[in-house]
C-alpha positions in Angstrom: 0.0 0.0 0.0 1.4 3.4 -0.9 0.6 6.8 0.2 -1.2 9.3 -2.1 0.0 12.8 -2.0 -2.2 15.6 -3.6 0.8 17.5 -4.8 4.0 17.1 -6.7 7.0 16.2 -4.8 9.9 18.6 -4.7 13.4 17.7 -5.9 14.8 18.0 -2.4 12.3 15.5 -1.0 12.9 12.4 -3.2 15.1 13.5 -6.1 12.1 14.7 -8.1 10.4 12.5 -10.6 12.8 9.5 -10.3 12.4 9.6 -6.5 8.7 9.1 -6.9 9.2 6.1 -9.2 11.8 4.6 -6.9 9.4 4.8 -3.9 6.4 3.6 -5.9 4.6 6.8 -5.1 1.9 8.2 -7.3 2.6 11.4 -9.2 -0.2 14.1 -9.5 0.1 14.7 -13.2 -3.0 16.9 -13.2 -1.3 19.4 -10.8 1.6 19.5 -13.2 -0.6 20.2 -16.1 -2.4 23.0 -14.2 0.9 24.5 -13.3 2.2 24.4 -16.8 -1.0 26.0 -18.1 -0.7 28.7 -15.4 2.9 29.4 -16.3 2.0 29.6 -20.0 -0.9 31.9 -19.3 1.3 34.1 -17.1 3.8 34.3 -19.9 1.2 35.3 -22.4 0.0 38.1 -20.1 3.5 39.4 -19.6 4.1 39.3 -23.3 0.8 41.1 -24.0 1.6 43.8 -21.5 5.0 44.3 -22.9 3.7 44.7 -26.4 1.0 47.1 -25.2 3.6 49.2 -23.3 5.7 49.2 -26.4 2.9 50.5 -28.6 1.8 53.0 -26.0 5.3 54.3 -25.6 5.7 54.7 -29.3 2.4 56.5 -29.5 3.3 58.9 -26.7 6.8 59.5 -28.2 5.1 60.3 -31.5 2.8 62.8 -29.8 5.8 64.4 -28.1 7.8 64.5 -31.3 4.9 66.1 -33.2 4.1 68.7 -30.5 6.2 71.8 -31.0 8.5 73.5 -28.6 6.6 76.8 -29.1 9.5 78.9 -27.6 11.9 77.4 -30.2 9.4 78.0 -33.1 8.9 81.6 -32.1 12.7 82.2 -31.6 13.3 80.7 -35.1 10.5 82.7 -36.8 10.4 86.1 -35.2 13.4 87.4 -37.1 11.5 86.8 -40.3 8.3 88.6 -39.3 7.6 92.2 -40.6 4.9 94.8 -40.4 3.5 95.8 -43.8 1.8 99.2 -44.3 -0.2 100.5 -47.2 -2.3 103.7 -47.4 -3.2 103.5 -43.7 -3.8 99.8 -43.7 -1.4 97.6 -41.7 -0.8 93.8 -41.3 2.0 91.3 -41.0 4.3 89.6 -43.5 6.9 86.9 -43.5 10.3 86.7 -45.3 10.6 83.4 -47.1 13.4 81.5 -48.8 12.6 82.1 -52.5 14.2 83.3 -55.7 14.5 87.1 -56.0 15.4 89.4 -58.9 19.1 90.5 -59.1 18.8 93.8 -57.3 16.7 92.5 -54.4 17.7 90.4 -51.4 14.5 89.4 -49.7 11.1 88.0 -50.7 8.2 88.7 -48.4 4.7 87.1 -48.6 1.7 88.8 -47.1 -2.1 88.8 -47.5 -3.3 90.7 -50.6 -6.0 92.5 -48.5 -3.3 94.1 -46.3 -2.1 96.0 -49.4 -5.4 96.2 -51.2 -5.1 99.9 -51.8 -1.6 99.7 -53.3 -1.2 98.6 -56.9 1.3 96.1 -58.3 4.7 97.7 -59.2 4.3 100.3 -56.5 6.1 100.5 -53.1 4.8 99.8 -49.7 6.4 100.3 -46.2 7.9 97.4 -44.4 8.9 97.8 -40.8 11.5 95.5 -39.5 13.2 95.8 -36.1 11.9 99.3 -35.7 13.1 100.6 -39.0 11.1 101.4 -42.1 12.0 100.1 -45.6 10.5 100.3 -49.0 9.4 97.1 -50.7 8.1 96.6 -54.2 4.7 95.0 -54.7 5.8 92.4 -57.2 2.5 90.5 -57.5 -0.8 90.1 -55.7 -3.8 88.0 -56.2 -6.4 89.3 -56.6 -4.7 92.3 -58.1 -7.7 94.6 -57.7 -9.8 95.6 -54.7 -12.3 93.1 -53.4 -14.9 92.8 -50.6 -14.2 91.3 -47.2 -17.1 88.9 -47.9 -14.9 87.5 -50.7 -12.0 86.5 -48.5 -13.1 82.8 -48.4 -13.2 82.5 -52.1 -10.1 84.5 -53.3 -6.4 83.6 -53.1 -5.6 86.7 -50.9 -1.8 86.4 -51.2 0.9 88.9 -52.3 4.6 89.0 -52.9 7.0 91.8 -52.0 10.7 92.3 -52.8 13.1 94.2 -50.6 16.7 95.4 -51.1 17.3 94.9 -47.3 18.3 91.4 -46.3 16.0 89.6 -43.8 16.4 85.9 -42.9 13.7 83.8 -44.6 11.8 80.7 -43.6 11.2 77.5 -45.5 7.9 76.2 -46.7 6.4 73.3 -44.7 5.1 70.0 -46.0 1.4 69.6 -46.2 -0.3 69.5 -42.8 -2.6 66.9 -41.5 -5.8 67.4 -39.5 -4.9 67.9 -35.8 -1.3 69.0 -36.4 0.0 71.6 -33.9 0.5 75.1 -35.4 1.8 78.5 -34.2 0.6 81.9 -35.5 2.9 85.0 -35.2 1.7 88.5 -36.2 1.0 92.0 -34.9 -2.5 92.2 -33.6 -3.6 95.4 -31.9 -0.1 96.9 -32.4 1.6 94.0 -30.5 4.9 93.0 -31.9 5.6 89.3 -32.7 2.5 88.3 -30.8 2.2 84.5 -30.9 -0.8 82.1 -30.5 -1.0 78.4 -30.5 -3.5 75.8 -31.7 -4.1 73.0 -34.2 -5.2 72.5 -37.8 -9.0 72.3 -37.6 -9.8 71.9 -41.2 -8.1 71.5 -44.6 -9.2 72.2 -48.1 -7.4 72.7 -51.4 -6.6 76.4 -50.8 -6.6 77.1 -47.0 -6.1 75.7 -43.6 -8.6 76.3 -40.7 -7.1 76.7 -37.3 -8.4 77.3 -33.7 -5.2 79.4 -33.0 -6.3 82.9 -31.8 -6.3 85.4 -34.7 -7.2 89.1 -34.5 -6.9 92.3 -36.6 -3.2 92.8 -37.4 -2.5 89.0 -37.7 -3.4 89.2 -41.4 -0.4 88.4 -43.6 1.5 86.7 -40.9 2.6 83.1 -41.1 0.9 79.9 -39.9 3.8 77.8 -38.8 4.3 74.0 -38.3 6.0 72.4 -35.4 9.5 73.1 -36.9 8.9 76.8 -37.7 8.2 76.3 -41.4 5.5 78.2 -43.2 2.2 76.4 -43.9 0.1 79.4 -44.9 -0.6 83.1 -44.7 -3.2 84.3 -42.2 -6.3 85.7 -44.1 -9.5 85.9 -42.2 -11.8 84.6 -39.5 -15.5 83.9 -39.7 -18.0 86.5 -38.4 -21.6 87.5 -38.9 -23.5 90.8 -38.5 -25.5 90.6 -35.3 -28.9 92.0 -34.8 -28.7 95.7 -34.6 -29.6 97.0 -31.2 -29.7 100.4 -29.5 -29.0 102.4 -32.7 -25.7 100.6 -33.4 -25.0 100.4 -37.2 -22.5 97.5 -37.2 -22.2 94.8 -34.5 -20.2 91.8 -35.5 -20.0 88.4 -33.8 -16.7 86.6 -34.5 -16.6 82.8 -34.4 -13.8 81.8 -32.0 -11.7 78.9 -33.2 -12.6 79.5 -36.9 -9.7 81.4 -38.5 -8.2 80.6 -41.9 -4.8 80.8 -43.5 -4.3 80.6 -47.3 -2.0 77.7 -48.1 1.5 78.7 -49.1 1.4 76.4 -52.1 -1.1 78.8 -53.7 1.9 81.1 -54.4 3.2 78.6 -56.9 0.4 79.3 -59.3 -0.3 82.9 -58.4 3.1 84.5 -57.4 5.9 82.2 -58.7 4.3 80.9 -61.9 7.5 82.0 -63.7 9.8 79.9 -61.5 10.6 76.5 -62.9 10.7 74.8 -59.6 8.5 76.5 -57.0 9.9 76.2 -53.5 6.4 76.2 -52.0 4.7 73.2 -53.5 3.4 70.8 -50.9 5.9 68.0 -50.4 
């Protein structure tokens, strides 16, 4: 008669499996199977957690990599931002790395409505680091005056040339919905005022953004997370509110609904004579 034990024997008890056989003792094989299954299940859980942590870490790293260091973006871009003035109107502009005619040193892109009252081949005033310079209106589209209500349907982009050298910015690759962006301009006479947001909408000619934009931002750049130019700030949505108390014009602006004309528009409207346009979406 032998004793039954409801568990596996340890190696130190009877030399493991062979000890059980030598003593004619019964081996609980079911317990061994359960233990093996438990170990396999535990291994599967550990592997699954490791894979999940790996994917999670990669996703978080990707978010961090895509999110801009706004201070670095502003530092890189602010030396390329100017104030553009024309017949009492004022907005922003940005120097870009682009071909220029022989006697000029800097190409500046701004919004056409900023210089609406100045014709092509005339001069406008560009203020940079507190000094005023003259810049030639090389091209603008549309070339004639237009209504504010047309801003969402016109190209609203203009090219200026300066003899004074200003460091330029590169064009950005095409943005994706949700990408981080920074806007720099001169709203309400503030200098190099920056706001931050995301790409809220995309179409063939413009980007929508929830970055704060106000009067004076027009013509300034919409920048990606590396300080490259995605577009030129154009307009924000508004509507004429009900007139009350004798007021003649009361506007309601839609926060989070501002628009920048895509810089790639300049290839067909401003740089159509350049064999390889530096602003095509890449």
